[in-house]
N, C-alpha and C positions, 0 to 999 in steps of 0.2 A: 206180383203185379208190377213192381218197379222195373223188373227185367223186361217185362212185356212192352212197356212204354219206351224203354231205351232201344229195343229192337225196331220199333216202328220209326223212331227218329233216325236211326242209321239207314233204314230202307229209303226214307224220303230224301235224305241227303245224297244217297248213291244215285237215285234216279234223276235228281236235279243236276247232276254233273255232266249230262249229255252222253252221246254214244261214245263207246270206247274205240281206241286205235291201237294197232300193233306197232311195236317199236321198230320192227324191221321193214315196215311198209314204206317203200320208196316213193309211192305215189303221193305221200303227204307233202304238201306244198308248204314252203316257208312263208311266213307272213309277209305281206307286201310291205316294201320300204317306202316310207312317205317322202315324197320329193318336196324340196324346199321351194317355197313360192318366192318369186323375185321381190326384193325390197322396194318399197314405195320411195320415190324421190323425197328428200328432206324438204319440208315446207318452211318457208321464211316465217319466223315468229311475227305475230301481230304486235301492234303497238302496246296493247294491254299486257301481253305476255312479257314484253321487254320491261315495262314498268314493274311488273311483279318480280322479275329476276333481279332488277336493280335494288328493289326493297329488301329482297332476301339477302343479297350480297352486303348491303349496308348493315343488316342485323348481325351477320357473321363477323364483320369487321368491328362492330361495336362490342361484341362479346370478347374479342381478343385484344381490344384496346385497354391499356392499363388504366385502372381506376384512379381517381384523384386521391392523393395522400390525405389521410385523416390525422388527427393529433396523436392517436396511438401509433400510427405508422411512423410519424416523426420521432416519437419516443423510442420505438424499436430501432430505428436507424441510428439514433444518437447513442443508444446503448451498445449496438454492435460496434460502433467506432471506438467507444471507450473500452470495451472489452478487448478489442484487438490491440489497442495501444497498451493496455495493461499486460496482455500476454506477451507483447513484444518487449516490454520492460523487464520481464522475468525470464526472457529467452525461450518461451514456449509458444507453439502455434495456437491460435484461437480454436476452440473446440467446434464452433459452428462452421459448417461448410459455407454458409452464405456469408458469414462475417469475413471469411478469407478473401472475399471479392472486394471488400471495402478498402480503399487505399489508405495507408498510414500517413498521418500528417508529418510533414517534415519538421525538424526541430526549429527552423526559422519561423514557423507559424505560431510557436508558443510565445506567451508573454515573457517567460523566462526559460532558459535552456534546461533547467533542472534545479535540484536542491543540492547545495554544496555546504561543506563543512571545513573547519579549520583545526588542524592537529595542534593541541596545546603544547606538545613537546618539540615539534619541528617548525610550526607555523605554516605548513603546507596546506594548500587548498585541495579538498578531496570530494569525490562524488560519494553517493550512498554506498555503492558497491566496493569502493576503495578504502573507506575509512577503517574498517576492522583490521584488515591485513596490514595497513600502514601503521596503525597504532601499535599493533603487536610487534612489528619490526622495530619501531622506535623505542619501545620498552626494552627489547633485547639489546639494542645498541646502548641504552642507558647504563647497562652493567659496567661499562668501561669508565663511566663517570662516578657512579655511586651504586655499588652492588646492593646495599641494604634498601635504599629507596627503590631501586629497580625491582627487587624481589617483592616488596610491599605492593608496588603498582601491579606487578604480575599476578599476585594472589587475588587482589580485589578486582582485576579487570578480566582475567581469563576464565574465572570460575563463575558460571551463570547461576548455579543452584545456590541461593543465598542461605538456605538452612544448612546445607552441607558445608558451606563455606564457614559459617559461624561456628559450627561444631568443630571443624578443623583448627580454626584460630584459637578457640578455647583450649584445645588440647596443647597446642604449641605454647600458649601463654602459661599453662600449668607447668610445662617443662621448665620454663624460665623461673616461674615463682618458686618451684621446689629448689632450684639451684640457689636463688637469692636468699631464701629463708633457711636453707641448710647447706651452707657452703662447705662445711667439713665432711659431708656425706658424699663419698665418691660415686655411689650408685646413681645419684640424680644427674651426674654429668655424662651418663651413658644412655643412649637411646638405641634399643635393639630393633633393627629394621624389620625383623620377622615377627615382631610383637603384634598380637592381634589388634590392639587399639591403634597402633601406628598404621597397620595395613588398612584398617577400615575407616579411620578418621583423618589421617594426616597424608598418607601417600597419595590418596585420590585428589588432593588439593594441588593443582598445578602451581608451582612456584614455592611450595613449602620447603623442599629440600634446599633450594637456593637461599631461602631466608635463614635457615639454620646454619648453613655454611657461611653466610654473610656475618652472622653474629659470633662466629668463631668455632663452630663445630667442625670436626674433621673426620673423615671416613677411615676406620680402622677395622681389621679383621682380628677378632679376639676369641679366645676359648670360652665356651659356654659352661657356666658352673654346673657341675654334676653330670657333664656329658663329655664324650671324647671328641666331639666335633667342634668346629669354630664357625662363627658367623660374622656378618658385617655389622658394625655399630657406628653411630655418630657419637663422637666423644668430644667434650669440651675440655681443652687443655687446662691444667691446674693454674697456669699463669694468667688465664683469663679471669680468675676470681678477683684479681686486683682491679678489675673494671666492672664491678657489679652495677654501678650507677649507669653506665653506658648500656649494659644489658637490660636494665629496667626501662631505659629510654627507648630502646629498640622494641621492646614489648609494647610500649605505649604507641609507638608509630605504627605498629602492626594493627592494634586495636582501632586506631583512629583513621586508618587508610581508607581511601575512596577510589572507586574505579575511574580509570582515565577515559573520558568521553570527548569525542570530537565536538567542538562548538559549532552551532549552526551559524553559517555565514548569512548575514542579512541581505547581502547583495544590494546594498543601498544604491539607488539609481534616481536621477532627476530627469524629468521629461518636460518639454515645453507644453503649453496649453494645447489640448487636443480634443476633438469630438469623439475620439475612440477611448476616452478615459474609463468608460464603464464596460468596455469589452475585454474579457479575460479568456485566454486560451491556455489551459494548464497542462503541463506534462504529466505522465503517469506517476511520477514520484510523489505527487501531492495526495494520491489516494492510498488508503490503507485498507485493502480488501483481501481477505483470504481466498483460497481457491474455491471453497464452498460458497462464499458470498458472491464471488464473481458469477458462479453458475446461476445463482438466484436473482442476480441484479436485474437482468432483463425482464424476468417475470414480475419482480416487484415494481419496477418503473412502469411497465405496461399497465399495471393496475392503479397507477396514481390518479388518472383521470376519474375512474369509477369511484375510487376511495374519497376523492375530494368532493364528489357529488353527494356523498352520503352524510347523514348527520352522525357525528362522532362525539364521544364523551371526552372530557378533559384528560382522563387517564389514557385514552387511546391516542390523543394528540401528543401528550408528553412522551409516550413510548415511541412514537414515530420520530419525534425530535431527537430523542436519545440515540436512536439508531442512525439517524443522519449525521450526528455529531461524530460518532465513532468511525465514520467512513473516511475522515480526513485526518492526516497527520500534520499537515502544514497549511498555512494561510498566506496568500499573497495579498498585501494591503497597499492601497494607494491613498494618499492624502492630498486633497486639492487645496493649495495655499491661496491666500488672498490675491496674489498676483497672477493666479491661474496656473502656475507651475505645479507639477505633480511629483510627490516624493513617494518612492516605492521601496518596499522591503519585504523579506520573507520571514515568517514566524512559525513557531510551533502552534498548532491549533489549541493546545492546552496552555500556552503562554497567558499570563495574566495581563489585564489592561494596563497596569503601570509600566509593563515592559514596552508597550506601544508608545506611551507618553515619553518614556526615556529615549526611545529611538528618534522620535520627532524632535525632542528638545536638544538632542546632541547635534542635530543638523542646523539649528537656528543661530543666527548671529547674536541675538539677545536671548540666550538660553535661560535668563532669569525671569523673563516676562511671562506671566501666566497666560494660558490659552485653553481652549476647549476643543474637543474632537466630537464631531457629530456623525452618528451612524447613518446609513442610507435611509432609514425610516424616519429620520428627524430627531432621534433620541440622543441626548447628550451622554457621552461615555464618562462615567465618573472613575477616578483613580482608585478603584477598590479591587479586592481580590476576586474578580470574576474572570473566567477564561474567555478567550476570544471566541471559541466555538459556542460558549454559552450566550454570547451576545450576538450570535448568528453572523459572525464575520468570516467563518470558514466555509468554503475554501478560498474565497476571494471577495473583496469588497472595496468600494470607493467611499472614503470618508471626507468630511469637510472640516477645514481648519478655521478657527475663529479666535481672535484675540479677546482677552477679557475686556469687556466694554469700558468699565470704570478705570482700569489702569491705562488703557489705550487713550482715553480722553485726557488723563493727566499728562501723558507723554506728549500728545499733540499740543496741549496748552503750553508746555514748557518749551516746545520747539526743538526737542532733542531726538525726534524720531528718525530712525535710519531708513534709507530707501530699500536696501536689500534685506530680504527676509532670511535667505539661506546663506551659509558660509561661502565665501568666494571660491574656495577649492572645489566645492561641489558644482558650482555653476560653470566652472571651466570644462566639466565633462558632461554638460547637459545634452540630452539626445532628443530626437523627435519620435514620438510614439506612432507606430504604424499599425 
């Protein structure tokens, strides 16, 4: 039955196709070609059509017109600038292709040109990138003056792993203790350089061999007991036993040694009264961001507006504050004096408040006269062991100077008050803040 209905459908389809034609039949005519009709002349648009076109054009222009910047846009723009400046400081291009279009600020735009240090051995002024190489060179040159002190500085400065350093110093100290406690035992005056303890604990300490040679050990190739071969030893000559007290003193100097660190240059500067006192433009040296933190900084800052709009717990706020404090290594502080002049200096962000008071006191004519420093929020800074970043003074802040009211009243009553607040040599180099 199914096949019967399929045959009927095929027959109906065949008959509806029309009469058949032979392929070789030349009488078949090709289908007529349609002739194109002439185009009608273009009509002049009416006034209504013109208005509609103008409105459409305005809409298109509005879509392509840049939208006004929002607060988040401003944050993103500022982050891009800071990321580019940070990348330029480490000698790497910024990762964002858009940030590469942002012009880098010239050094003349910054409040300070950078962070500088003073070498304690040579007194030279150094940048952050120069200090390590310069100090290393200065220590090596110090060998000509005092080989023992130079080797102690070398050990404590060149070795960054403090645990490994302590282990190496303990082994060297034990060498000396064995000699001093057993001067008649010749074996204690010999150090086999291929010894496992020496190889693992002492040799890896840069400057250790220089120290041993400075206290009197000399290199010798000696035969190894029970073997036919010879090896290198460090041997303390027998005549050195007459100076055991000096040997003990050398051990004490090694134990008490400290790494040589470049001292931060405060870059003390005095400015005339200026309406730009609260404006700070900091160079990248002031920031302490790792590569991963730099990548996340734009995202974190763009979320600041939304985060501030939310209700946050005390723990959340403290966590954010801790993260902010770790971003800065240094703080640029200005102190507005009663005469309007500004005293400026660079500090570590972890410096304590007393260091700030000491800096200001050292610039005063009457350095004995008590005074107070007031933070931007109106809070008086007490000379206690609080870090500057814990007082929200990093990376930059303008503080207000105020004499102690009771002492100032006594001075005014006695008529002995001086007109100048700062030392004359500082006022000779006063500048204008731009």
